[in-house]
C-alpha positions in Angstrom: 76.5 6.4 -11.2 74.8 5.3 -8.0 71.3 3.8 -8.5 68.6 6.2 -7.4 71.0 9.2 -7.6 70.8 11.9 -10.2 74.4 13.0 -9.8 76.6 12.5 -12.9 73.6 11.0 -14.8 74.4 11.2 -18.5 72.1 13.0 -20.9 69.9 11.1 -23.3 72.3 11.9 -26.2 75.4 10.9 -24.2 73.7 7.6 -23.3 72.9 7.1 -27.0 76.6 7.8 -27.8 77.6 5.1 -25.3 75.3 2.6 -27.0 76.8 3.5 -30.4 80.3 3.2 -28.9 79.4 -0.3 -27.6 78.0 -1.4 -31.0 81.1 -0.1 -32.8 83.3 -2.0 -30.4 81.4 -5.2 -31.0 81.7 -4.7 -34.8 85.4 -4.3 -34.5 86.0 -7.3 -32.2 83.3 -9.9 -32.7 83.2 -12.2 -35.8 79.7 -13.5 -35.0 78.0 -10.1 -35.2 79.5 -9.6 -38.6 78.1 -13.0 -39.7 74.7 -12.1 -38.3 74.7 -8.7 -40.0 75.6 -10.5 -43.3 72.6 -12.8 -42.7 70.5 -9.7 -42.1 71.7 -8.1 -45.3 70.9 -11.3 -47.2 67.4 -11.5 -45.7 66.8 -7.9 -46.7 68.0 -8.6 -50.3 65.8 -11.7 -50.6 62.9 -9.8 -49.1 63.3 -7.0 -51.6 63.6 -9.5 -54.5 60.5 -11.4 -53.4 58.4 -8.3 -52.5 57.4 -9.2 -49.0 54.2 -7.8 -47.5 54.5 -5.3 -44.5 53.6 -8.1 -42.1 56.3 -10.4 -43.5 58.8 -7.5 -43.3 57.9 -7.0 -39.7 58.5 -10.6 -38.9 61.8 -10.7 -40.7 63.1 -7.5 -39.2 61.9 -8.4 -35.7 63.7 -11.8 -35.9 66.9 -10.2 -37.2 66.8 -7.6 -34.4 66.2 -10.3 -31.8 69.3 -12.3 -33.0 71.5 -9.2 -33.0 70.3 -8.2 -29.5 71.0 -11.7 -28.2 74.5 -11.6 -29.7 75.1 -8.2 -28.0 74.0 -9.5 -24.7 76.1 -12.6 -25.1 79.1 -10.5 -25.7 78.3 -8.4 -22.6 78.0 -11.5 -20.5 81.3 -12.9 -21.8 83.0 -9.6 -21.1 81.8 -9.5 -17.5 82.7 -13.1 -16.9 86.2 -12.5 -18.3 86.5 -9.5 -15.9 85.5 -11.4 -12.8 87.2 -14.7 -13.7 90.3 -14.0 -15.7 91.5 -17.6 -15.1 89.5 -20.6 -16.2 86.7 -21.7 -13.8 84.0 -24.3 -14.6 81.2 -21.9 -13.5 82.6 -19.1 -15.7 82.7 -21.6 -18.6 79.1 -22.6 -17.9 77.9 -19.0 -17.8 79.6 -18.4 -21.2 78.0 -21.6 -22.6 74.6 -20.6 -21.4 75.0 -17.1 -22.9 76.0 -18.6 -26.2 72.9 -20.9 -26.0 70.8 -17.7 -25.6 72.0 -16.7 -29.0 71.6 -20.2 -30.6 68.0 -20.6 -29.5 66.6 -17.5 -31.3 68.8 -18.3 -34.3 67.0 -21.7 -34.7 63.6 -20.1 -34.4 64.6 -17.3 -36.8 65.7 -20.0 -39.3 62.2 -21.5 -39.0 60.5 -18.2 -39.4 62.7 -17.5 -42.5 61.7 -20.8 -44.0 58.0 -20.2 -43.4 58.0 -16.5 -44.6 60.3 -16.9 -47.6 59.0 -20.4 -48.4 55.4 -19.2 -48.5 56.2 -16.3 -50.7 58.2 -18.5 -53.1 55.4 -21.0 -53.3 52.8 -18.3 -53.9 54.9 -16.5 -56.6 56.5 -19.3 -58.5 54.3 -22.4 -58.0 
């Protein structure tokens, strides 16, 4: 589609289908998204066990969503870099490293948020 043009613009539901298709592709091909979904499932299980408040649930779910979103964007960047630079180039490698760092940074902060949220609930309930 040409920007600013209405010709061949997919419907909302078709665009939604493309998003689902992209997510399914990443699930089939990327190990890290499976690890992150496992961490998300673990956080939900621990949250259910501890009985988080709505605010705590909001923080945990927002953090998990941010990490998953960052991983999806990282995969998109890596795919485009591989398309435009099939052979090794230092700038292509740097772009991929920076995209990976864009996943690592929220993971670090999510870990801190998890320690604060789950830690405070554990301290309140058991100590």
